[in-house]
TITI-959984 format. One record per residue (C-alpha): x, y, z; residue number from 1; residue in three letters. Coordinates in steps of 0.001 Angstrom, whole numbers, plus 500000, padded with zeros to 6 digits. Example, Ala and Ser with C-alpha at 12.3 -4.5 7.8 and 13.67 -1.06 7.14 Angstrom:
BEGIN
+--------+--------+--------+-----+------+
|     xx |     yy |     zz | seq | type |
+--------+--------+--------+-----+------+
| 512300 | 495500 | 507800 |   1 |  ALA |
| 513670 | 498940 | 507140 |   2 |  SER |
+--------+--------+--------+-----+------+
This chain:
BEGIN
+--------+--------+--------+-----+------+
|     xx |     yy |     zz | seq | type |
+--------+--------+--------+-----+------+
| 500003 | 500064 | 500009 |   1 |  UNK |
| 501324 | 503396 | 499277 |   2 |  UNK |
| 500744 | 505342 | 502405 |   3 |  UNK |
| 501454 | 509340 | 502279 |   4 |  UNK |
| 501514 | 510877 | 505941 |   5 |  UNK |
| 500538 | 514657 | 505518 |   6 |  UNK |
| 501851 | 516790 | 508406 |   7 |  UNK |
| 503101 | 520089 | 509210 |   8 |  UNK |
| 502383 | 523497 | 510923 |   9 |  UNK |
| 498816 | 524759 | 511391 |  10 |  UNK |
| 498106 | 527412 | 508993 |  11 |  UNK |
| 500793 | 526200 | 506348 |  12 |  UNK |
| 498199 | 524335 | 503828 |  13 |  UNK |
| 497716 | 520792 | 504945 |  14 |  UNK |
| 494003 | 520935 | 503797 |  15 |  UNK |
| 495282 | 522056 | 500414 |  16 |  UNK |
| 497585 | 519114 | 500199 |  17 |  UNK |
| 495111 | 516768 | 501370 |  18 |  UNK |
| 492743 | 517830 | 498803 |  19 |  UNK |
| 495056 | 517319 | 496222 |  20 |  UNK |
| 495832 | 513669 | 497311 |  21 |  UNK |
| 491865 | 513429 | 497106 |  22 |  UNK |
| 491703 | 514591 | 493461 |  23 |  UNK |
| 494449 | 512107 | 492445 |  24 |  UNK |
| 492187 | 509264 | 493732 |  25 |  UNK |
| 493719 | 508586 | 497203 |  26 |  UNK |
| 491516 | 507705 | 500143 |  27 |  UNK |
| 491972 | 510554 | 502436 |  28 |  UNK |
| 491351 | 510821 | 506273 |  29 |  UNK |
| 491979 | 514017 | 507995 |  30 |  UNK |
| 493071 | 514933 | 511695 |  31 |  UNK |
| 493577 | 511170 | 512431 |  32 |  UNK |
| 494711 | 510656 | 515908 |  33 |  UNK |
| 497853 | 508713 | 516034 |  34 |  UNK |
| 496507 | 506040 | 518240 |  35 |  UNK |
| 493961 | 505112 | 515484 |  36 |  UNK |
| 496599 | 504635 | 512579 |  37 |  UNK |
| 497662 | 501346 | 512828 |  38 |  UNK |
| 494157 | 500153 | 513227 |  39 |  UNK |
| 493103 | 502070 | 510082 |  40 |  UNK |
| 495992 | 500680 | 507941 |  41 |  UNK |
| 494905 | 497285 | 509036 |  42 |  UNK |
| 491239 | 498062 | 507756 |  43 |  UNK |
| 492315 | 499451 | 504649 |  44 |  UNK |
| 494511 | 496213 | 504000 |  45 |  UNK |
| 491553 | 493996 | 504564 |  46 |  UNK |
| 489777 | 496211 | 502033 |  47 |  UNK |
| 492782 | 496053 | 499601 |  48 |  UNK |
| 492985 | 499721 | 499390 |  49 |  UNK |
| 496172 | 500717 | 497497 |  50 |  UNK |
| 496515 | 504537 | 498006 |  51 |  UNK |
| 495717 | 506228 | 501240 |  52 |  UNK |
| 496578 | 509986 | 502434 |  53 |  UNK |
| 496487 | 510791 | 506116 |  54 |  UNK |
| 496649 | 514242 | 507668 |  55 |  UNK |
| 498149 | 514029 | 511315 |  56 |  UNK |
| 498781 | 517131 | 513616 |  57 |  UNK |
| 499991 | 518008 | 516606 |  58 |  UNK |
| 496675 | 519097 | 518403 |  59 |  UNK |
| 496868 | 515822 | 520429 |  60 |  UNK |
| 500270 | 516796 | 521893 |  61 |  UNK |
| 502618 | 514155 | 523340 |  62 |  UNK |
| 501045 | 511344 | 521416 |  63 |  UNK |
| 502900 | 512481 | 517979 |  64 |  UNK |
| 506172 | 511499 | 519725 |  65 |  UNK |
| 504694 | 507878 | 518914 |  66 |  UNK |
| 504511 | 508298 | 515578 |  67 |  UNK |
| 508119 | 507904 | 514336 |  68 |  UNK |
| 508338 | 504443 | 515673 |  69 |  UNK |
| 504892 | 503617 | 514245 |  70 |  UNK |
| 506072 | 504842 | 510748 |  71 |  UNK |
| 509070 | 502496 | 511046 |  72 |  UNK |
| 506672 | 499567 | 511679 |  73 |  UNK |
| 504600 | 500561 | 508572 |  74 |  UNK |
| 507560 | 500706 | 506317 |  75 |  UNK |
| 508276 | 496933 | 506810 |  76 |  UNK |
| 505040 | 496137 | 504958 |  77 |  UNK |
| 504302 | 499449 | 502911 |  78 |  UNK |
| 505510 | 502055 | 501027 |  79 |  UNK |
| 505479 | 505155 | 503637 |  80 |  UNK |
| 506371 | 508739 | 502641 |  81 |  UNK |
| 505955 | 511788 | 504979 |  82 |  UNK |
| 505171 | 515160 | 503443 |  83 |  UNK |
| 505873 | 518212 | 505853 |  84 |  UNK |
| 504070 | 521466 | 504897 |  85 |  UNK |
| 505498 | 524411 | 506630 |  86 |  UNK |
| 505722 | 528332 | 506485 |  87 |  UNK |
| 507486 | 531069 | 508392 |  88 |  UNK |
| 505965 | 532467 | 511348 |  89 |  UNK |
| 505257 | 535887 | 510065 |  90 |  UNK |
| 503278 | 534203 | 507241 |  91 |  UNK |
| 501261 | 532064 | 509563 |  92 |  UNK |
| 500313 | 534772 | 511830 |  93 |  UNK |
| 499179 | 536841 | 508950 |  94 |  UNK |
| 496978 | 533817 | 507554 |  95 |  UNK |
| 495509 | 533339 | 511085 |  96 |  UNK |
| 494750 | 537012 | 511268 |  97 |  UNK |
| 492836 | 536864 | 508030 |  98 |  UNK |
| 490853 | 533703 | 508679 |  99 |  UNK |
| 490255 | 534983 | 512438 | 100 |  UNK |
| 490807 | 531049 | 513360 | 101 |  UNK |
| 492462 | 530010 | 516743 | 102 |  UNK |
| 495543 | 527859 | 516399 | 103 |  UNK |
| 494708 | 524433 | 517604 | 104 |  UNK |
| 497349 | 524494 | 520405 | 105 |  UNK |
| 496713 | 528072 | 521815 | 106 |  UNK |
| 494646 | 528883 | 524762 | 107 |  UNK |
| 492293 | 531551 | 525112 | 108 |  UNK |
| 493650 | 534746 | 525733 | 109 |  UNK |
| 493062 | 536480 | 528951 | 110 |  UNK |
| 492642 | 539905 | 527285 | 111 |  UNK |
| 491237 | 540883 | 524195 | 112 |  UNK |
| 493961 | 542879 | 522543 | 113 |  UNK |
| 496202 | 542416 | 519414 | 114 |  UNK |
| 499495 | 541803 | 521286 | 115 |  UNK |
| 497992 | 539363 | 523591 | 116 |  UNK |
| 496378 | 537294 | 520774 | 117 |  UNK |
| 500004 | 537740 | 518842 | 118 |  UNK |
| 501935 | 536312 | 521655 | 119 |  UNK |
| 499595 | 533614 | 522157 | 120 |  UNK |
| 499594 | 532408 | 518529 | 121 |  UNK |
| 503447 | 532673 | 518276 | 122 |  UNK |
| 503902 | 530421 | 521597 | 123 |  UNK |
| 501445 | 528023 | 519927 | 124 |  UNK |
| 503441 | 527967 | 516770 | 125 |  UNK |
| 506832 | 527471 | 518623 | 126 |  UNK |
| 505221 | 524478 | 520521 | 127 |  UNK |
| 503931 | 522900 | 517259 | 128 |  UNK |
| 507179 | 523286 | 515654 | 129 |  UNK |
| 508774 | 521557 | 518892 | 130 |  UNK |
| 506395 | 518641 | 519040 | 131 |  UNK |
| 506857 | 518087 | 515168 | 132 |  UNK |
| 510537 | 518499 | 514849 | 133 |  UNK |
| 511333 | 514451 | 514838 | 134 |  UNK |
| 508881 | 514274 | 511919 | 135 |  UNK |
| 510190 | 516999 | 509852 | 136 |  UNK |
| 513543 | 515652 | 509861 | 137 |  UNK |
| 512154 | 512420 | 508092 | 138 |  UNK |
| 509925 | 514103 | 505848 | 139 |  UNK |
| 509797 | 515849 | 502338 | 140 |  UNK |
| 509185 | 519502 | 503275 | 141 |  UNK |
| 507454 | 522051 | 501260 | 142 |  UNK |
| 507621 | 525709 | 502263 | 143 |  UNK |
| 504338 | 527637 | 501441 | 144 |  UNK |
| 505366 | 531084 | 502710 | 145 |  UNK |
| 505678 | 532475 | 499145 | 146 |  UNK |
| 503487 | 529846 | 497414 | 147 |  UNK |
| 499806 | 530334 | 496201 | 148 |  UNK |
| 497662 | 527276 | 496911 | 149 |  UNK |
| 497206 | 526344 | 493298 | 150 |  UNK |
| 500951 | 526251 | 492943 | 151 |  UNK |
| 500888 | 523769 | 496276 | 152 |  UNK |
| 498449 | 521584 | 494468 | 153 |  UNK |
| 500455 | 521379 | 491244 | 154 |  UNK |
| 503773 | 520488 | 492971 | 155 |  UNK |
| 502054 | 517749 | 495100 | 156 |  UNK |
| 500210 | 516248 | 491688 | 157 |  UNK |
| 503879 | 516138 | 490349 | 158 |  UNK |
| 505051 | 514487 | 493600 | 159 |  UNK |
| 502620 | 511963 | 493672 | 160 |  UNK |
| 502780 | 510826 | 489952 | 161 |  UNK |
| 503892 | 507059 | 489442 | 162 |  UNK |
| 507804 | 507030 | 489409 | 163 |  UNK |
| 510586 | 504539 | 489976 | 164 |  UNK |
| 511637 | 503876 | 493698 | 165 |  UNK |
| 514738 | 505733 | 494622 | 166 |  UNK |
| 515781 | 509213 | 495139 | 167 |  UNK |
| 513485 | 512133 | 494154 | 168 |  UNK |
| 515609 | 515044 | 493381 | 169 |  UNK |
| 513730 | 518304 | 493252 | 170 |  UNK |
| 515167 | 521085 | 491199 | 171 |  UNK |
| 513907 | 524428 | 492317 | 172 |  UNK |
| 514592 | 527987 | 491129 | 173 |  UNK |
| 514037 | 530830 | 493404 | 174 |  UNK |
| 514294 | 534748 | 494006 | 175 |  UNK |
| 516255 | 535591 | 496847 | 176 |  UNK |
| 514000 | 538846 | 497155 | 177 |  UNK |
| 511154 | 536508 | 498401 | 178 |  UNK |
| 513383 | 534580 | 500945 | 179 |  UNK |
| 515098 | 531123 | 500728 | 180 |  UNK |
| 513035 | 528009 | 500119 | 181 |  UNK |
| 512676 | 526555 | 503589 | 182 |  UNK |
| 512864 | 522910 | 502071 | 183 |  UNK |
| 516229 | 523239 | 500168 | 184 |  UNK |
| 518895 | 520753 | 501292 | 185 |  UNK |
| 521314 | 522537 | 498976 | 186 |  UNK |
| 521277 | 526104 | 497901 | 187 |  UNK |
| 523502 | 527933 | 495378 | 188 |  UNK |
| 523460 | 531726 | 494917 | 189 |  UNK |
| 524183 | 533005 | 491429 | 190 |  UNK |
| 523286 | 536795 | 492013 | 191 |  UNK |
| 526883 | 537237 | 491087 | 192 |  UNK |
| 526397 | 536505 | 487358 | 193 |  UNK |
| 525155 | 539107 | 484895 | 194 |  UNK |
| 521527 | 539767 | 485051 | 195 |  UNK |
| 519480 | 539725 | 481769 | 196 |  UNK |
| 516767 | 542105 | 483615 | 197 |  UNK |
| 518914 | 544867 | 482826 | 198 |  UNK |
| 518424 | 544379 | 479199 | 199 |  UNK |
| 515250 | 545806 | 478080 | 200 |  UNK |
| 514525 | 543207 | 475469 | 201 |  UNK |
| 515060 | 540261 | 478123 | 202 |  UNK |
| 513489 | 541833 | 481055 | 203 |  UNK |
| 510026 | 540565 | 480371 | 204 |  UNK |
| 511437 | 536946 | 479188 | 205 |  UNK |
| 512489 | 534171 | 481599 | 206 |  UNK |
| 515335 | 531610 | 481718 | 207 |  UNK |
| 513030 | 529187 | 479436 | 208 |  UNK |
| 513295 | 531614 | 476380 | 209 |  UNK |
| 515919 | 530992 | 473694 | 210 |  UNK |
| 517027 | 534652 | 473859 | 211 |  UNK |
| 517795 | 534450 | 477308 | 212 |  UNK |
| 519545 | 531116 | 477048 | 213 |  UNK |
| 521581 | 532404 | 474366 | 214 |  UNK |
| 522613 | 535609 | 476343 | 215 |  UNK |
| 523562 | 533576 | 479462 | 216 |  UNK |
| 525403 | 530780 | 477514 | 217 |  UNK |
| 527772 | 533312 | 475845 | 218 |  UNK |
| 529072 | 534397 | 479072 | 219 |  UNK |
| 532180 | 532424 | 480473 | 220 |  UNK |
| 531268 | 533151 | 484115 | 221 |  UNK |
| 527822 | 531523 | 483792 | 222 |  UNK |
| 529317 | 528620 | 481985 | 223 |  UNK |
| 531994 | 528154 | 484856 | 224 |  UNK |
| 529307 | 528576 | 487485 | 225 |  UNK |
| 526951 | 525991 | 485627 | 226 |  UNK |
| 529896 | 523499 | 485311 | 227 |  UNK |
| 530906 | 524093 | 488981 | 228 |  UNK |
| 527495 | 523234 | 490147 | 229 |  UNK |
| 526823 | 520233 | 487887 | 230 |  UNK |
| 530206 | 518752 | 488821 | 231 |  UNK |
| 529398 | 519129 | 492642 | 232 |  UNK |
| 526088 | 517568 | 492398 | 233 |  UNK |
| 527175 | 514693 | 490207 | 234 |  UNK |
| 529896 | 513981 | 492706 | 235 |  UNK |
| 527746 | 513952 | 495881 | 236 |  UNK |
| 524342 | 512287 | 494478 | 237 |  UNK |
| 525523 | 508700 | 495173 | 238 |  UNK |
| 526395 | 509597 | 498946 | 239 |  UNK |
| 523060 | 511010 | 499657 | 240 |  UNK |
| 521585 | 508135 | 497752 | 241 |  UNK |
| 523558 | 505721 | 499994 | 242 |  UNK |
| 522429 | 507876 | 502945 | 243 |  UNK |
| 519066 | 506310 | 502476 | 244 |  UNK |
| 517142 | 509776 | 501561 | 245 |  UNK |
| 513977 | 509505 | 499728 | 246 |  UNK |
| 514171 | 513263 | 498658 | 247 |  UNK |
| 516849 | 515785 | 497842 | 248 |  UNK |
| 515787 | 519254 | 497033 | 249 |  UNK |
| 518347 | 521468 | 495221 | 250 |  UNK |
| 517647 | 525099 | 494911 | 251 |  UNK |
| 519306 | 527982 | 492840 | 252 |  UNK |
| 518580 | 531474 | 493336 | 253 |  UNK |
| 519030 | 534824 | 491791 | 254 |  UNK |
| 517516 | 538255 | 492667 | 255 |  UNK |
| 514153 | 537777 | 491274 | 256 |  UNK |
| 513819 | 533929 | 490107 | 257 |  UNK |
| 512985 | 534505 | 486596 | 258 |  UNK |
| 516162 | 534393 | 484406 | 259 |  UNK |
| 519507 | 533246 | 485851 | 260 |  UNK |
| 518010 | 530698 | 488347 | 261 |  UNK |
| 515793 | 529225 | 485851 | 262 |  UNK |
| 518124 | 528904 | 483268 | 263 |  UNK |
| 520845 | 527280 | 485511 | 264 |  UNK |
| 518231 | 524749 | 487142 | 265 |  UNK |
| 517279 | 523742 | 483671 | 266 |  UNK |
| 520717 | 523340 | 482588 | 267 |  UNK |
| 521551 | 521285 | 485833 | 268 |  UNK |
| 518580 | 519195 | 485067 | 269 |  UNK |
| 519590 | 518393 | 481430 | 270 |  UNK |
| 523173 | 517433 | 482636 | 271 |  UNK |
| 521722 | 515140 | 485350 | 272 |  UNK |
| 519139 | 513505 | 482762 | 273 |  UNK |
| 522161 | 512910 | 480337 | 274 |  UNK |
| 524890 | 511588 | 482893 | 275 |  UNK |
| 522957 | 510562 | 486050 | 276 |  UNK |
| 519467 | 509301 | 485545 | 277 |  UNK |
| 520491 | 506243 | 483470 | 278 |  UNK |
| 523005 | 505176 | 486034 | 279 |  UNK |
| 521445 | 506230 | 489418 | 280 |  UNK |
| 518252 | 505340 | 491054 | 281 |  UNK |
| 516944 | 508982 | 490817 | 282 |  UNK |
| 513957 | 510826 | 489395 | 283 |  UNK |
| 513968 | 514673 | 488905 | 284 |  UNK |
| 511116 | 517081 | 489492 | 285 |  UNK |
| 511552 | 520694 | 488360 | 286 |  UNK |
| 510104 | 523806 | 490355 | 287 |  UNK |
| 510326 | 527277 | 489480 | 288 |  UNK |
| 508769 | 528793 | 492585 | 289 |  UNK |
| 508420 | 532481 | 491267 | 290 |  UNK |
| 507201 | 531318 | 487712 | 291 |  UNK |
| 504850 | 528646 | 488939 | 292 |  UNK |
| 503206 | 530996 | 491309 | 293 |  UNK |
| 502636 | 533560 | 488204 | 294 |  UNK |
| 500476 | 531887 | 485750 | 295 |  UNK |
| 501454 | 534531 | 483188 | 296 |  UNK |
| 505161 | 533538 | 483208 | 297 |  UNK |
+--------+--------+--------+-----+------+
């Protein structure tokens, strides 16, 4: 059975993620107590279900500590993956303020002031992060701080498509002006390279467009940076595979996430498809955070 456990910080988008699994044909269960997970899987086995997504959060407190050991037991007979949805604290505070919902771990504030409410919410978020920390280390993480809901759904749809067992390598471009992607394992900063943004003809284009690719590929520094990144990743991929990882996120960032990072992520992917995919048990996924968040691009 394929079991996807969805967890993460309240307000980060777990419900959106669960709906994406439901749309893909998974049997979905929300807010399941940890104590019922084993019985649920046994029941689904009896019914010969093949794909299930279960959302579990930290609202039941210390029982979440039992989950890592329980997952190891389930992995003996099933394909188990953990998806951790996260966002930075400022984003989460803003989302709770907009929806006027109370955090599941917060207590009623003694006074009805914004400062008291913010402090209570932040304390609840810090407690939730602490409770879920053991799970976050074993999971594939997605940071939704700068991610619209439709982009999160699209990324999850790519993630759960049928693919060979092995290491899933996520290649992600991003713009530093909107912050680092929290899920990245390796980050390369290419802001030192010449920026097509300052060419009026190239400014509205992206790193996917032929004019931008020709512009960047003609610059020796760009080619040197690309060669260094490709060499580093190819040299170390076998070690990440040997470490038993299921996911590895490699991020390349420029200022706006539109030209240089997009070009270099695609170039890295082409090199891996040519030299590594045929010899290593890896599967590539592409993400362009800023372009994926803007359908017009």
